[in-house]
C-alpha positions in Angstrom: 181.9 2.6 241.4 181.5 5.7 239.2 182.7 9.1 240.6 184.6 7.4 243.5 188.2 8.2 244.2 190.8 5.5 244.2 191.3 3.8 247.6 188.5 5.8 249.2 189.4 4.9 252.8 193.1 5.8 252.3 191.9 9.1 250.8 189.5 9.7 253.7 192.4 9.1 256.1 194.5 11.8 254.4 191.6 14.3 254.3 190.9 13.8 258.0 194.5 14.3 258.9 195.4 17.1 256.5 192.3 19.2 255.9 189.6 21.0 257.9 186.8 19.4 255.9 183.7 18.2 257.8 182.9 14.5 258.2 180.0 15.0 255.8 182.1 16.5 253.1 184.7 13.8 253.3 182.0 11.1 253.4 180.3 12.5 250.3 183.6 12.7 248.4 184.8 9.2 249.4 181.4 7.6 249.2 181.5 6.6 252.9 179.1 7.0 255.8 179.7 10.0 258.0 179.9 7.7 261.0 182.6 5.7 259.3 184.6 8.9 258.7 184.1 9.9 262.4 185.4 6.4 263.4 188.5 7.1 261.2 189.0 10.4 262.9 188.6 8.8 266.4 191.1 6.1 265.5 188.5 3.3 265.7 188.6 2.4 262.0 191.1 2.2 259.1 194.0 1.6 261.5 197.2 0.9 259.7 195.9 2.4 256.4 198.3 5.0 255.0 196.7 8.2 253.8 196.5 8.9 250.1 196.8 12.5 248.8 194.0 13.0 246.2 195.8 16.1 245.0 199.0 14.3 244.1 197.0 11.5 242.4 195.2 14.1 240.2 191.8 13.3 241.7 191.3 16.6 243.4 192.6 20.1 242.5 194.1 22.4 245.1 191.5 25.1 244.3 188.6 22.6 244.8 190.0 21.6 248.2 190.4 25.2 249.4 186.9 26.1 248.2 185.4 23.2 250.2 187.3 24.2 253.3 186.0 27.7 253.1 182.4 26.5 252.6 181.2 23.6 254.8 178.1 23.1 252.6 180.2 22.7 249.4 180.6 19.2 248.0 183.9 18.2 246.5 183.9 17.2 242.9 186.2 14.4 241.7 188.6 15.6 239.0 188.8 13.3 236.0 192.1 11.7 235.3 194.1 13.3 232.5 195.9 10.1 231.8 194.1 7.4 229.8 195.3 4.0 230.7 194.9 1.8 227.6 193.0 -1.4 228.1 195.4 -4.3 227.9 194.5 -6.8 225.2 193.8 -10.3 226.3 196.5 -12.7 225.3 196.7 -16.4 225.5 193.9 -18.9 224.8 190.3 -18.2 225.3 189.0 -18.7 228.8 186.6 -21.7 228.9 184.3 -22.3 231.9 185.1 -25.4 234.0 181.8 -27.0 233.1 182.7 -26.8 229.4 186.3 -27.9 229.5 185.6 -31.6 229.1 183.9 -30.8 225.8 186.9 -29.2 224.2 188.5 -32.4 222.9 185.2 -33.3 221.1 185.1 -29.8 219.6 188.7 -30.0 218.5 188.1 -33.3 216.8 185.1 -31.8 215.0 187.1 -28.8 213.8 190.0 -31.0 212.6 187.7 -33.3 210.6 185.3 -30.7 209.2 187.7 -27.7 208.7 191.2 -29.1 208.1 192.1 -25.7 206.6 192.1 -24.1 210.1 195.4 -23.5 211.6 196.2 -24.5 215.2 196.2 -20.8 216.3 192.7 -20.4 214.9 191.5 -23.5 216.8 193.1 -22.1 220.0 191.2 -18.9 219.5 187.9 -20.7 219.0 187.9 -23.3 221.8 190.7 -22.2 224.1 193.2 -25.1 224.0 196.9 -25.7 223.3 198.9 -26.9 220.4 200.0 -30.2 222.0 196.4 -31.1 222.6 195.4 -30.4 219.0 198.4 -32.4 217.8 197.5 -35.3 220.0 193.9 -35.3 218.8 194.9 -35.0 215.2 197.4 -37.9 215.5 195.0 -40.0 217.6 197.5 -40.1 220.5 195.2 -38.3 222.9 194.7 -40.3 226.1 190.9 -40.4 225.5 190.9 -40.8 221.7 188.8 -43.9 221.8 185.9 -42.1 223.6 186.0 -38.8 221.7 182.9 -37.8 219.6 183.1 -35.0 217.1 180.8 -32.2 218.4 180.2 -28.7 216.9 181.8 -26.1 219.2 178.9 -23.7 218.5 176.4 -26.2 219.8 178.7 -26.9 222.9 178.8 -23.1 223.6 182.6 -22.8 223.2 182.3 -20.2 220.5 179.7 -18.3 218.4 178.7 -19.1 214.9 180.0 -15.7 213.8 183.4 -16.4 215.3 183.6 -19.8 213.6 182.5 -18.4 210.2 185.1 -15.6 210.4 187.9 -18.1 211.1 186.8 -20.4 208.3 186.6 -17.5 205.9 190.1 -16.2 207.0 191.5 -19.7 206.5 190.0 -19.9 203.0 191.5 -16.5 202.0 195.0 -17.6 203.3 194.8 -21.0 201.5 197.6 -21.3 198.8 196.4 -21.2 195.2 197.2 -24.3 193.1 200.4 -24.1 191.0 200.4 -24.0 187.2 201.7 -27.6 187.0 198.9 -28.8 189.2 196.4 -26.9 187.2 197.7 -28.5 184.0 197.5 -32.0 185.5 193.9 -31.6 186.5 192.5 -29.6 183.5 192.0 -31.4 180.2 192.1 -29.7 176.8 189.0 -28.9 174.8 189.8 -31.6 172.2 190.2 -34.2 174.9 186.9 -33.4 176.6 184.9 -33.2 173.4 186.3 -36.4 171.7 184.1 -39.4 171.0 185.9 -41.5 173.5 185.4 -38.9 176.3 181.7 -38.5 175.5 181.2 -42.2 175.4 183.0 -42.7 178.7 181.0 -39.8 180.3 177.6 -40.7 179.1 178.0 -44.4 178.2 176.9 -43.6 174.6 178.0 -45.9 171.7 179.2 -43.4 169.1 180.0 -46.1 166.5 177.9 -46.2 163.3 174.7 -48.2 163.8 174.5 -51.6 162.1 172.1 -51.8 159.2 169.2 -54.2 159.7 169.3 -57.4 157.6 167.6 -57.0 154.2 164.5 -59.0 153.8 164.6 -61.7 151.0 162.5 -60.9 148.0 159.6 -63.4 147.4 159.1 -64.7 143.8 155.3 -64.9 143.4 155.5 -67.0 140.2 157.6 -69.6 141.9 155.2 -69.8 144.8 152.2 -70.4 142.5 154.1 -73.0 140.5 154.9 -74.8 143.7 151.2 -74.8 144.8 150.0 -76.1 141.3 152.5 -78.9 141.5 151.3 -79.9 144.9 147.7 -79.8 143.8 148.4 -82.0 140.7 150.2 -84.5 142.9 147.2 -84.7 145.2 144.8 -85.2 142.2 146.9 -88.1 140.8 146.9 -89.8 144.2 143.1 -89.6 144.4 142.7 -91.2 140.9 144.9 -94.1 141.7 143.0 -94.7 144.9 139.7 -94.9 142.9 141.1 -97.6 140.6 
């Protein structure tokens, strides 16, 4: 609670035993009920609790304490701590709710298949698992491999889309660039890519010269008419013989 001293009951025990403050003043400072402070003074509550000096802990100044003892209507003010305790950074895998833990193997399988560039440490940050589990799923030696179904960890609620995108982008930046020898093996020269053979293979075009169409035979008109006349003469001769 804000503006509440550390260990309020222990602080109240010390103030009851070592100061002339009223029950109301102590109750207001320690955020307790005045009757509870009275019970502490009567020995009916907080038995066995060792008093905590708020002056030594830096929660109350000596001047503030003396001012309150001289004025029963004065309310003690909690002194802010001069020491800032740094917040400890969470270490270890991400915490996953119990209801979602059975979905982690499916999410790991999805990440391994769809984003093979991700490192094990990145997968651990995303879904909160361990390296042996990732290795077992990747090698298909997991005890439940036959029943696993790849599932998007974002859809399962194990991580956010922003977290997934950041890890994928980080993995892409850290990916090693191809060496010069690999680039030479994969890239073809301009002459090779623009040759007739390459174009023919790529587009299935026949780049050979087209065959010329067969030339039509020339017709001799005189020979045709001569043939027709000979046939007509033959027919006339046959008719004359038939009449005789």
